[in-house]
C-alpha positions in Angstrom: 12.1 -48.2 35.8 11.6 -50.3 38.9 14.6 -52.3 39.6 15.9 -54.9 42.1 16.1 -53.8 45.7 19.9 -54.0 45.5 20.2 -52.1 42.3 21.9 -48.8 42.2 20.1 -45.5 41.5 19.2 -45.1 37.9 20.2 -41.4 38.1 23.5 -40.8 39.8 26.4 -42.7 41.2 28.9 -40.4 42.9 32.5 -41.3 42.2 35.8 -39.7 43.2 36.2 -38.3 39.7 32.7 -36.8 39.5 29.8 -36.2 41.8 27.6 -35.9 38.8 27.2 -39.0 36.7 23.8 -39.0 35.1 22.3 -42.1 33.6 19.2 -42.5 31.4 16.4 -45.0 32.1 18.4 -47.7 30.4 21.4 -47.1 32.6 23.5 -45.4 29.9 25.7 -42.5 30.8 24.2 -39.2 29.6 27.6 -37.6 29.7 28.3 -39.5 26.5 26.0 -38.0 23.9 26.7 -40.8 21.4 25.1 -43.3 23.8 21.8 -41.5 23.3 21.9 -41.9 19.5 21.0 -38.2 19.0 24.2 -37.0 17.5 25.0 -37.5 13.8 28.6 -38.3 12.8 31.4 -39.5 14.9 33.4 -37.9 17.8 36.3 -37.5 15.4 34.2 -35.3 13.1 33.1 -33.0 15.9 35.1 -30.5 17.9 35.4 -31.3 21.6 33.7 -28.1 22.6 30.7 -29.0 20.4 30.5 -32.4 21.9 30.6 -30.9 25.4 27.8 -28.4 24.3 25.7 -31.2 23.0 26.2 -33.3 26.1 25.0 -30.5 28.4 22.1 -29.6 26.0 21.0 -33.3 26.1 21.2 -33.6 29.9 19.1 -30.4 30.2 16.6 -31.6 27.6 16.3 -35.0 29.3 15.9 -33.5 32.8 13.2 -31.1 31.5 11.3 -33.8 29.6 11.3 -36.3 32.5 10.5 -33.6 35.2 7.7 -32.2 33.1 6.1 -35.1 31.2 6.9 -38.1 33.5 7.2 -36.6 37.1 5.7 -39.8 38.5 8.8 -41.7 37.4 10.9 -39.5 39.7 8.7 -40.4 42.7 9.8 -44.0 42.2 13.4 -43.0 42.9 13.0 -42.1 46.6 15.6 -44.0 48.6 15.9 -45.1 52.2 18.2 -42.6 54.1 20.8 -45.2 54.8 21.2 -46.5 51.2 24.6 -45.8 49.6 23.0 -45.0 46.2 21.1 -41.9 47.2 21.0 -39.0 44.8 23.7 -36.6 45.8 24.6 -33.0 45.2 27.9 -31.2 45.7 28.2 -28.1 47.8 31.8 -27.1 47.7 33.7 -30.3 48.7 30.7 -31.7 50.6 28.3 -34.3 49.1 24.8 -33.9 50.4 21.7 -35.9 49.5 18.7 -34.3 47.7 15.5 -34.8 49.6 13.4 -35.2 46.5 14.5 -36.6 43.1 12.5 -33.8 41.5 14.9 -31.3 43.1 17.9 -33.2 41.6 16.4 -33.1 38.1 15.6 -29.4 38.3 19.1 -28.7 39.7 20.9 -30.7 37.0 18.7 -29.3 34.2 19.5 -25.7 35.2 23.1 -26.6 35.6 23.3 -28.3 32.2 21.6 -25.5 30.4 23.8 -22.9 32.1 26.9 -24.8 31.0 25.5 -25.1 27.4 25.0 -21.3 27.4 28.6 -20.8 28.5 30.0 -23.0 25.8 27.7 -21.4 23.2 29.0 -18.0 24.1 32.6 -19.1 24.1 32.3 -20.9 20.8 30.2 -18.2 19.1 27.2 -20.5 18.5 24.7 -17.7 18.9 22.3 -19.7 21.1 23.6 -18.7 24.5 20.6 -16.5 25.2 18.2 -19.4 24.6 20.1 -21.7 27.1 20.4 -18.9 29.6 16.7 -18.5 29.5 16.1 -22.2 29.8 18.4 -22.3 32.9 16.8 -19.2 34.5 13.2 -20.3 34.0 13.6 -24.1 34.2 10.7 -24.4 36.7 8.4 -22.5 34.3 9.4 -24.8 31.4 8.7 -27.9 33.6 5.2 -26.5 34.2 4.8 -25.9 30.5 5.8 -29.5 29.8 3.3 -30.6 32.4 0.6 -28.9 30.3 1.7 -31.1 27.4 1.3 -34.1 29.7 -2.3 -33.0 30.4 -3.0 -33.0 26.7 -1.3 -36.4 26.3 -3.3 -37.9 29.2 -6.4 -37.5 27.1 -5.1 -39.9 24.5 -5.5 -43.7 24.9 -2.4 -44.2 22.8 -0.3 -42.3 25.3 -1.6 -44.5 28.1 -0.5 -47.6 26.2 2.9 -46.1 25.5 3.3 -45.0 29.1 2.5 -48.5 30.3 5.4 -49.8 28.2 7.8 -47.0 29.1 7.2 -46.9 32.9 
């Protein structure tokens, strides 16, 4: 995950079109669910609302997983206050920096799950309550994932995989 000193943030690059462009650890946009390889079929086979639902679900899942299982990777994202690639949040029309990358992941995870719940309700997918719960209790689920991490830390195989991933 470590990059060149001049490389842009691996999480967000605000642009005029969107203050929320989320990238995975391989610098692929998470707004495009097909880039993750998690969706079956093609975009032509799937209704746009379902693609939007899947995109927000994936962003929430990714934020939850990274914040809960690999929180140390977020600490590597701290930037110098004068760098232009800081992680930003929008408050109305203002863009403000997050002090801690963990806060950004928690914010984006809650936001993505809330949006997935809205789409689920609108499309009659019958899973809106699940995503509302994930959004409302995001912090508790991050803590639950950290318990999974404690279990994984006991495995030598996990440490080998972690060395490769991080």
